[in-house]
C-alpha positions in Angstrom: 62.9 91.7 12.3 60.7 90.0 10.1 56.9 88.5 11.3 56.1 86.8 8.0 57.9 84.0 6.4 56.4 82.2 3.2 52.8 82.4 4.9 53.9 82.1 8.3 54.0 84.1 11.7 56.6 84.4 14.2 55.7 83.6 17.3 59.3 83.8 19.4 62.4 82.6 19.3 64.1 78.9 20.0 65.7 80.3 23.2 62.3 81.4 24.8 61.2 77.6 24.7 62.2 75.3 27.5 64.5 71.9 25.8 61.1 70.3 26.4 58.0 71.6 28.1 55.9 74.2 26.4 54.9 77.2 26.0 51.4 79.0 25.6 51.1 82.0 23.5 48.3 83.4 21.7 48.8 84.6 18.1 45.6 87.6 17.3 42.2 85.9 18.5 44.2 82.3 18.9 45.4 80.6 21.8 48.2 78.2 20.8 50.6 75.7 22.6 54.3 75.5 21.4 55.9 72.2 22.8 58.7 70.3 22.8 59.6 67.3 23.2 62.3 64.1 21.7 60.3 64.2 18.2 60.9 68.3 17.4 58.6 71.4 18.0 54.9 71.0 17.6 52.1 73.7 17.9 48.3 73.2 18.1 46.0 74.8 18.9 45.4 75.1 23.0 41.9 73.5 23.3 41.4 69.7 24.0 39.0 68.4 21.2 36.1 66.4 23.0 35.6 69.3 26.5 37.2 73.1 25.0 38.9 73.9 28.0 43.1 74.1 28.2 45.6 71.4 27.6 48.2 73.8 29.0 49.2 71.8 32.3 48.6 68.1 30.2 51.5 65.5 30.2 53.7 65.3 27.2 55.5 61.7 27.3 57.3 60.4 24.4 55.9 62.4 22.0 52.0 62.0 23.7 49.9 64.9 24.9 47.5 63.5 27.7 44.5 65.8 28.4 44.1 67.5 31.6 40.0 67.7 31.1 39.5 63.9 29.7 43.0 61.9 30.1 42.4 61.8 26.4 45.5 60.7 24.3 47.1 62.3 21.4 50.1 61.4 19.2 52.1 65.3 18.9 53.5 64.5 15.2 50.1 64.0 13.6 47.2 65.2 16.3 45.8 62.1 16.3 43.7 60.7 19.2 44.7 57.6 20.0 42.9 56.7 22.5 41.3 57.7 26.4 38.7 60.6 27.2 34.9 60.9 27.4 34.8 59.0 24.1 35.4 56.2 22.2 35.4 58.0 18.7 38.5 58.4 17.0 37.1 62.3 15.0 38.4 63.7 17.7 42.0 65.2 16.4 44.8 68.0 18.0 44.0 71.3 16.0 48.0 71.1 14.8 50.1 74.3 13.4 52.8 73.7 11.3 56.0 75.2 12.3 59.5 76.0 11.0 62.3 78.0 12.8 64.6 79.6 10.6 67.9 81.1 12.0 66.6 80.2 15.5 63.5 81.8 15.0 60.0 80.0 15.5 57.2 80.5 13.1 53.8 79.0 13.0 51.4 78.6 10.5 48.0 77.0 9.9 48.0 75.9 6.3 52.0 75.1 6.4 
């Protein structure tokens, strides 16, 4: 099985993911969180921009992730901070990764 695809890295099979929910994975030295929701599949670094803590137990509703550490809310389609949390600064963004699914295999890339 190929582990690369045009700059992307294979991380799991689509069947390994819940239809809606989260899966934590490690890619080299980076801890990633794959999130499946109604509008698609998203990959982000499992690191809260405000505290550095894990986001793995955060609640996802309508493709908005709420940080379990601070209550900050993030739009998963853009990674954009949309309110709540410890800081009113809109500069807190999720470190999102690009996702491609090819032949039921999930690939990610930092740069896309």
